[in-house]
C-alpha positions as a printed Julia matrix, in Angstrom:
314×3 Matrix{Float64}:
  0.0    0.0     0.0
  1.3    3.49   -0.88
  2.4    5.4     2.2
  1.14   8.98    2.53
  3.52  11.91    2.89
  2.42  12.32    6.51
  2.92   8.63    7.37
  6.36   8.6     5.74
  7.43  11.47    7.99
  5.78  10.0    11.08
  7.53   6.66   10.56
 10.92   8.41   10.46
 10.45  10.23   13.77
 10.63   8.9    17.32
  8.66  10.73   19.98
 10.96  11.65   22.89
  9.58  14.92   24.23
 10.84  16.77   21.2
 10.83  14.87   17.92
 13.99  12.94   17.11
 14.63  11.57   13.63
 15.48   7.87   13.59
 18.87   7.17   12.01
 18.06   3.46   11.91
 15.01   3.47    9.66
 16.15   3.91    6.08
 13.68   2.59    3.48
 14.79   0.35    0.61
 16.09   2.9    -1.91
 15.0    0.74   -4.87
 11.46   1.79   -4.01
 12.04   5.12   -2.22
 15.15   7.04   -3.3
 14.58   9.81   -0.81
 12.5   10.54    2.28
 11.07  13.9     3.44
 11.72  14.39    7.15
 10.04  17.74    7.81
  6.33  18.48    7.61
  5.53  19.88    4.18
  4.62  23.57    4.44
  5.69  23.94    8.06
  7.84  27.04    8.58
 11.46  26.54    9.63
 12.38  29.36   11.99
 15.83  28.08   12.92
 18.26  25.42   11.74
 21.48  24.88   13.64
 24.47  22.53   14.08
 26.04  21.2    17.27
 29.41  19.88   16.09
 31.97  17.63   17.8
 35.47  17.31   16.32
 35.41  13.52   16.57
 36.0   11.3    13.56
 33.64   8.39   12.89
 35.32   4.96   12.87
 34.67   2.21   10.35
 34.39  -1.58   10.68
 37.56  -3.44    9.51
 35.79  -4.69    6.36
 35.01  -1.13    5.28
 38.52   0.09    6.14
 39.91  -2.65    3.9
 37.56  -1.67    1.09
 38.59   1.97    1.52
 42.23   1.12    0.72
 41.21   0.48   -2.9
 40.73   4.21   -3.34
 44.24   5.4    -2.45
 45.71   4.74   -5.9
 42.98   6.79   -7.6
 43.73  10.09   -5.87
 43.52  13.06   -8.25
 42.9   16.84   -8.0
 39.17  16.15   -8.18
 39.09  12.89   -6.2
 40.88  13.04   -2.86
 40.11  12.15    0.73
 38.64  15.46    1.83
 36.8   15.93    5.15
 33.01  15.84    5.45
 30.56  16.58    8.25
 28.75  13.44    9.48
 25.13  13.54   10.69
 24.73  12.0    14.17
 21.27  13.1    15.28
 18.44  15.4    14.21
 15.95  16.92   16.61
 12.8   18.89   15.82
 11.61  21.31   18.48
  8.64  23.42   17.43
  9.79  25.19   14.27
 13.48  24.53   14.89
 15.79  21.88   13.44
 18.88  20.98   15.47
 21.51  18.7    13.95
 24.33  17.0    15.87
 27.43  16.25   13.79
 30.86  14.64   13.94
 33.42  14.11   11.15
 34.13  11.71    8.3
 35.85  11.9     4.9
 35.13  11.27    1.23
 36.8    7.87    0.98
 35.01   6.59    4.11
 31.75   7.73    2.55
 32.42   6.05   -0.82
 33.52   2.76    0.79
 30.77   2.59    3.43
 28.13   3.71    0.95
 28.88   0.66   -1.2
 29.43  -1.8     1.68
 26.02  -0.95    3.19
 24.26  -0.56   -0.18
 21.44  -2.96    0.75
 21.32  -2.04    4.44
 21.85   1.7     4.7
 20.14   1.74    8.1
 23.35   0.17    9.48
 25.67   2.65    7.79
 27.43   4.97   10.31
 28.53   7.35    7.54
 25.82   9.96    6.94
 27.17  13.08    5.19
 25.32  16.34    5.78
 24.68  18.58    2.78
 22.99  21.89    2.0
 21.0   22.61   -1.13
 18.83  25.44   -2.46
 16.13  25.78   -5.09
 16.94  28.94   -7.05
 14.04  31.07   -8.34
 14.04  33.74  -11.02
 12.74  37.2    -9.95
  9.17  36.95   -8.72
  9.37  33.17   -8.47
  8.22  32.7   -12.09
 10.82  30.03  -12.87
 13.02  27.47  -11.14
 16.59  27.05  -12.37
 17.9   23.49  -12.63
 21.24  21.95  -13.47
 22.16  18.59  -14.98
 25.09  17.09  -13.12
 28.14  16.25  -15.2
 28.44  12.65  -16.4
 32.04  12.71  -15.14
 31.09  13.2   -11.48
 31.69  10.4    -9.0
 28.25  10.68   -7.44
 24.85  10.98   -9.18
 26.33  11.58  -12.67
 23.93  12.99  -15.23
 21.07  13.53  -12.77
 18.94  16.67  -12.6
 19.36  18.72   -9.44
 19.41  22.16   -7.83
 22.45  23.84   -6.23
 24.42  22.84   -3.15
 27.02  20.47   -1.73
 28.31  18.55    1.3
 29.33  20.45    4.43
 32.89  20.41    5.72
 34.04  20.56    9.37
 33.95  24.15   10.59
 30.85  25.05    8.59
 28.2   25.6    11.25
 26.33  28.51    9.67
 23.85  26.98    7.25
 22.9   30.17    5.42
 26.52  31.16    4.95
 27.32  27.66    3.66
 24.54  27.56    1.09
 25.28  31.18    0.11
 28.89  30.25   -0.65
 27.78  27.31   -2.79
 25.31  29.41   -4.75
 28.09  31.88   -5.37
 30.49  29.14   -6.46
 28.05  27.22   -8.67
 25.89  30.03  -10.04
 28.15  33.06   -9.57
 25.78  35.18   -7.48
 25.91  36.67   -4.0
 22.54  36.38   -2.3
 21.93  38.13    1.0
 21.48  35.71    3.87
 18.1   37.2     4.77
 16.91  36.14    1.3
 17.96  32.51    1.8
 14.99  30.73    3.35
 15.12  27.26    4.98
 12.28  25.01    3.82
 12.91  21.57    5.4
 15.19  18.57    5.51
 15.27  15.22    3.72
 17.35  12.06    3.48
 18.76  10.59    0.29
 18.24   6.88    0.96
 20.53   5.65   -1.83
 23.63   7.13   -0.22
 22.47   7.83    3.34
 22.96  11.58    2.9
 20.99  14.1     4.99
 20.27  17.39    3.24
 19.11  20.71    4.68
 16.84  22.38    2.14
 16.6   26.08    1.26
 15.23  28.41   -1.39
 16.58  31.7    -2.74
 15.6   34.23   -5.4
 17.73  36.13   -7.91
 17.38  39.87   -8.46
 16.47  41.06  -11.97
 20.04  42.23  -12.55
 21.53  38.91  -11.38
 19.07  36.93  -13.48
 19.82  38.74  -16.76
 23.59  38.64  -16.24
 23.61  34.96  -15.27
 21.44  33.99  -18.24
 24.2   35.22  -20.57
 26.81  33.37  -18.49
 24.77  30.15  -18.57
 24.29  30.33  -22.34
 28.04  30.63  -22.88
 28.72  27.58  -20.7
 26.08  25.56  -22.54
 27.41  26.57  -25.95
 30.84  25.37  -24.81
 29.16  22.14  -23.62
 30.57  22.64  -20.12
 27.22  22.81  -18.3
 23.54  22.17  -18.92
 20.89  24.31  -17.24
 17.1   24.36  -17.48
 14.38  26.82  -16.54
 10.97  25.53  -15.55
  7.92  27.79  -15.29
  6.2   27.58  -11.91
  2.72  28.91  -12.74
 -0.1   26.44  -12.31
 -1.68  27.14  -15.7
  1.3   25.83  -17.7
  1.7   22.74  -15.48
  5.41  22.85  -16.44
  6.55  21.66  -13.01
  4.15  18.74  -13.11
  5.25  17.84  -16.63
  8.96  17.77  -15.83
  8.5   15.88  -12.56
  6.15  13.32  -14.11
  7.35  13.27  -17.74
 10.49  12.02  -19.43
 12.59  13.53  -16.63
 10.66  11.68  -13.96
 11.7   10.97  -10.37
 14.22   8.29  -11.44
 16.21  10.92  -13.39
 16.81  13.14  -10.38
 19.23  13.58   -7.53
 16.71  12.7    -4.76
 17.55  15.71   -2.59
 17.02  18.07   -5.53
 13.65  16.5    -6.27
 12.37  16.96   -2.71
 13.97  20.39   -2.45
 11.79  21.64   -5.3
  8.64  20.21   -3.7
  9.38  21.93   -0.39
 10.25  25.2    -2.16
  7.03  25.24   -4.2
  4.97  25.06   -1.03
  7.13  27.49    0.97
  6.93  30.02   -1.91
  3.13  29.65   -2.05
  3.17  28.3    -5.6
  1.52  24.98   -4.76
 -0.47  23.79   -1.76
  0.81  20.91    0.39
 -2.07  18.81   -0.93
 -1.12  19.47   -4.56
  2.5   18.5    -3.93
  1.53  15.34   -2.06
 -0.65  14.3    -5.01
  2.2   15.01   -7.45
  4.6   12.91   -5.4
  2.07  10.07   -5.17
  1.74  10.05   -8.98
  5.53  10.16   -9.44
  6.1    7.13   -7.22
  3.25   5.24   -8.88
  4.68   5.94  -12.33
  8.13   4.7   -11.28
  6.66   1.46   -9.96
  4.66   0.91  -13.13
  7.86   1.25  -15.16
  9.57  -1.54  -13.21
  7.57  -3.31  -10.52
 10.58  -5.3    -9.26
 13.09  -2.44   -8.78
 11.82   0.93  -10.04
 15.1    2.68   -9.19
 18.59   1.52  -10.1
 21.94   3.08   -9.2
 25.63   2.33   -9.72
 27.62   3.07   -6.58
 30.85   5.08   -7.11
 32.92   2.38   -5.38
 32.17   0.03   -8.26
 34.39   2.2   -10.47
 37.41   1.5    -8.25
 37.11  -2.21   -7.43
């Protein structure tokens, strides 16, 4: 039976005074690539990190697997540090996240080792990601990830990245990534938190935001984006958000359906649509229900498939 959006969230949260997200209940990603963890449409007033400078250990089997990666070190593939998600607490309209430390190679090795049992995986990178709107919220800007990337190659997504130790200011972190990936400086007061989700395939937790370009930024960046696309260095898309065109529904249910997306980016857009007042929670829940149904109809055995990065180095 199809689980509702509300039941999915409720099943991921343990009641202990405040609400505490369960780290040990990760659905089978073949049937659910990502899971929303925050109530759709509920305002996020504060999101914060409590960090400990302690590195997460790995079982001997994963440490041995990790050694395979040493000979593949390159300028774009090296054992850089990541923040690791330890616990998530919801208190009213606040999200509090406890973190420790891990690294890229631990993530790649553990991700593959626990591929069919992510609920046992101690490596849970924490990322930030933002849905970027054109002025007035008329369009959403998307990016197709490069096919050369280690993780989620060729998938559609929005803008963001994994947090590194020392990054405890969420708005500053997502602002820096928007600047790096889209070349714009957005004031922190214009970066709005919308929720949090988990990418079940890779056991990544992602804090979700939305931001809006000014008219000047939008026109200048459109020229920049065209140049990159002509040079075949990047691929961007704009999707109209108005209800009459149904463009959002078409792209999320059409040939670029849920299986063609980075899961965090998919849920980020859903949260942003509601937070921006462009769709009601009920409309988004119905859209998500249709998307999951369509994926199952395409392949009833395993609607989602994924090649883990570690497979490239074994």
